N, C-alpha and C positions, 0 to 999 in steps of 0.2 A: 797243715804240719804244727806238732805239739812243741810246749815250752821245752821237754827234753830233747828233742829233736834239733831246735833253733840253738841250744846251749851246746851241743854236740857240734854242731856245723861252726859254731862261732870258735871254740876250741881247734877244730882243724884249720881254720882260717889263722888262729893264734900260731898254730904249729907250723904253718906254711911260712909265714912271715918270720920265724925265728929260722927255719932251714933257710931262708933267703938271707938273712942276716949273716948267718955261719957261713953259706956256700955260695956266694953272689954270683960264682961263674956257670953255676947249675941251675937249669931253669926247673921251675916246679909247676908241673901242668896244672890249668884251673881246676880240673875234677882229679886230682891226684888222690884224694882223700874217699871219693865215692864207693871205690872198691872196698875199703876197709870198713866203712860204715854198713855196707850191703853184707860182709862177711861176719859181722858182729850178731 
């Protein structure tokens, strides 16, 4: 995995944390961002 890919994954994990804080009743699946990364 390249440094850019790691940075992107870190960013997606941070986004997951933000969504979790904003919407605590809505679960965010572990691999929620994988489809977005693939589509880019």
